[in-house]
C-alpha positions as CSV (number, residue, x, y, z in Angstrom):
1,X,123.3,130.0,40.1
2,X,125.7,133.0,39.0
3,X,127.0,132.2,35.7
4,X,130.4,132.4,36.6
5,X,130.3,130.2,39.2
6,X,133.5,128.2,39.3
7,X,135.6,131.3,38.3
8,X,133.7,132.8,41.5
9,X,134.5,129.6,43.7
10,X,138.3,129.2,42.2
11,X,138.9,133.3,42.9
12,X,137.3,133.9,46.4
13,X,138.2,130.2,48.2
14,X,139.5,130.5,51.8
15,X,141.6,128.1,54.4
16,X,139.2,126.8,56.7
17,X,140.6,125.1,59.8
18,X,138.2,123.3,62.0
19,X,139.1,122.3,65.4
20,X,136.8,119.8,66.4
21,X,136.6,118.7,70.1
22,X,134.7,115.2,70.0
23,X,136.5,111.9,71.5
24,X,133.9,109.9,69.4
25,X,135.1,109.5,66.2
26,X,131.0,108.7,65.0
27,X,129.4,110.9,67.4
28,X,127.4,114.0,66.7
29,X,129.9,116.7,66.8
30,X,132.4,114.9,64.5
31,X,129.5,114.4,62.1
32,X,128.5,118.1,62.3
33,X,132.5,119.2,61.8
34,X,132.1,116.6,58.7
35,X,129.3,118.0,57.3
36,X,130.4,121.6,57.3
37,X,133.7,120.2,55.9
38,X,132.0,118.9,53.1
39,X,129.6,121.7,52.5
40,X,133.0,124.0,52.5
41,X,134.6,122.0,50.1
42,X,131.7,121.7,48.1
43,X,131.8,125.2,47.2
44,X,135.3,125.5,46.6
45,X,137.3,126.2,50.0
46,X,140.5,124.7,51.2
47,X,139.1,123.2,54.8
48,X,141.6,120.9,57.4
49,X,139.9,119.6,59.9
50,X,141.7,118.5,63.0
51,X,140.0,116.5,66.2
52,X,141.7,117.9,68.7
53,X,140.4,115.7,71.1
54,X,143.2,113.3,70.3
55,X,145.5,115.9,70.8
56,X,148.1,116.4,73.5
57,X,147.5,119.6,74.5
58,X,148.4,121.1,77.7
59,X,146.5,124.4,78.9
60,X,148.3,127.7,79.3
61,X,150.7,128.3,82.1
62,X,150.5,132.0,82.1
63,X,154.5,131.9,82.6
64,X,154.5,134.8,80.0
65,X,157.9,133.5,78.1
66,X,155.6,133.7,75.3
67,X,155.5,137.7,75.4
68,X,158.9,138.2,76.6
69,X,161.7,135.2,75.5
70,X,159.5,133.1,73.6
71,X,158.8,136.2,70.6
72,X,155.3,134.7,70.4
73,X,156.2,131.1,70.9
74,X,155.1,129.0,73.8
75,X,157.6,127.1,75.9
76,X,155.3,124.6,76.2
77,X,155.8,121.7,73.0
78,X,152.9,119.6,73.0
79,X,150.6,118.7,69.8
80,X,149.7,122.5,69.7
81,X,152.8,123.0,68.0
82,X,151.3,121.2,65.0
83,X,148.1,123.4,65.4
84,X,150.1,127.4,65.5
85,X,151.0,127.1,61.6
86,X,147.1,126.0,60.7
87,X,146.1,128.9,62.8
88,X,148.5,131.6,61.2
89,X,147.1,130.1,57.7
90,X,143.3,130.0,58.1
91,X,140.7,132.6,57.4
92,X,137.7,131.2,58.8
93,X,138.3,129.2,62.1
94,X,135.3,126.7,63.0
95,X,135.2,125.6,66.7
96,X,133.2,122.2,67.1
97,X,132.5,121.5,70.1
98,X,130.3,119.2,72.4
99,X,128.5,120.8,75.7
100,X,129.1,118.2,78.6
101,X,128.0,121.1,81.0
102,X,127.1,124.5,79.9
103,X,130.2,125.4,78.2
104,X,132.9,124.5,75.8
105,X,134.3,121.1,76.2
106,X,137.9,120.9,77.9
107,X,139.7,119.5,74.8
108,X,138.5,122.9,73.0
109,X,139.4,125.1,75.6
110,X,143.0,124.4,75.7
111,X,144.1,125.1,71.8
112,X,141.7,128.6,72.4
113,X,143.5,129.3,75.6
114,X,147.2,129.0,74.0
115,X,146.3,131.3,71.4
116,X,147.3,133.5,74.5
117,X,151.3,134.0,72.8
118,X,150.0,135.0,69.6
119,X,147.2,137.0,71.1
120,X,145.1,136.2,68.0
121,X,145.3,134.3,64.8
122,X,146.7,136.9,62.0
123,X,145.0,136.0,59.1
124,X,140.9,134.7,60.3
125,X,138.4,136.9,59.7
126,X,135.6,134.6,60.4
127,X,134.8,132.3,63.0
128,X,131.4,129.6,63.4
129,X,130.5,127.4,66.2
130,X,128.7,123.9,65.6
131,X,127.6,122.4,69.4
132,X,125.7,119.2,70.2
133,X,124.1,118.3,73.5
134,X,121.7,115.4,74.7
135,X,119.9,118.7,76.5
136,X,118.3,121.7,75.2
137,X,119.3,124.8,76.6
138,X,122.8,124.4,77.7
139,X,124.5,126.5,74.8
140,X,124.4,129.8,76.5
141,X,127.6,129.5,78.0
142,X,129.4,128.3,75.3
143,X,127.9,131.2,72.7
144,X,128.5,133.8,74.9
145,X,132.2,132.5,75.4
146,X,132.3,132.2,71.3
147,X,130.8,135.9,70.5
148,X,133.4,137.2,73.0
149,X,136.4,135.4,71.1
150,X,135.0,136.9,68.5
151,X,134.8,140.3,69.3
152,X,138.6,139.9,70.9
153,X,139.8,138.5,67.8
154,X,137.9,141.3,65.7
155,X,136.7,138.5,64.1
156,X,133.2,137.7,62.1
157,X,131.0,135.8,64.0
158,X,129.3,134.2,61.2
159,X,127.2,131.9,62.8
160,X,126.2,128.9,65.0
161,X,124.6,125.9,64.7
162,X,123.7,123.8,68.0
163,X,122.0,120.4,67.8
164,X,120.2,118.8,70.9
165,X,119.1,115.1,70.7
166,X,116.7,115.0,68.6
167,X,118.2,117.5,65.8
168,X,121.5,115.0,65.5
169,X,122.5,113.7,62.3
170,X,119.4,114.7,60.8
171,X,118.6,117.0,57.5
172,X,117.3,120.1,58.6
173,X,120.5,119.9,61.2
174,X,122.6,119.5,57.9
175,X,120.7,122.4,55.9
176,X,121.8,124.7,59.2
177,X,125.5,123.6,58.5
178,X,125.2,124.3,54.4
179,X,123.1,127.4,55.4
180,X,126.1,128.7,57.4
181,X,128.8,127.9,55.0
182,X,127.1,129.9,51.9
183,X,127.8,133.0,54.0
184,X,131.5,132.7,53.5
């Protein structure tokens, strides 16, 4: 361990926003998000975890108000208004989403699409993806979308942790999440 670990942690803490999209409070994706939060807080980071599945966030209307009269503000006034300030301050954005049918679930898609009004969160420099599913081999679509978002926003992809049915809520998955946090 670094001899000045406490000083190191204090000087390099980051603002982390986790958008958790599972409607199941004790579900596998929620567990993964909590494990990431716990590991990041233990490392000295500031973490905010938001369960977006319990928010009322509509999809983008493509009305272009935000790029005209809105000056970067969306015309829709829903629970996304709570996320915009959090996204503006986040340096690390973690998407935690169950995979129901080969891609990121609808609950995480709405906040991602609504970022259109600002193009990309101003301070986000790093992103991670946490996904769970009951089936193996269903993560490619979600991972491709995640990579595309990282590339478009010019942010570092710090990694992806997936957990299929026999990997959920295990010590091995917890270790993968802790390792992901250690890369910050």
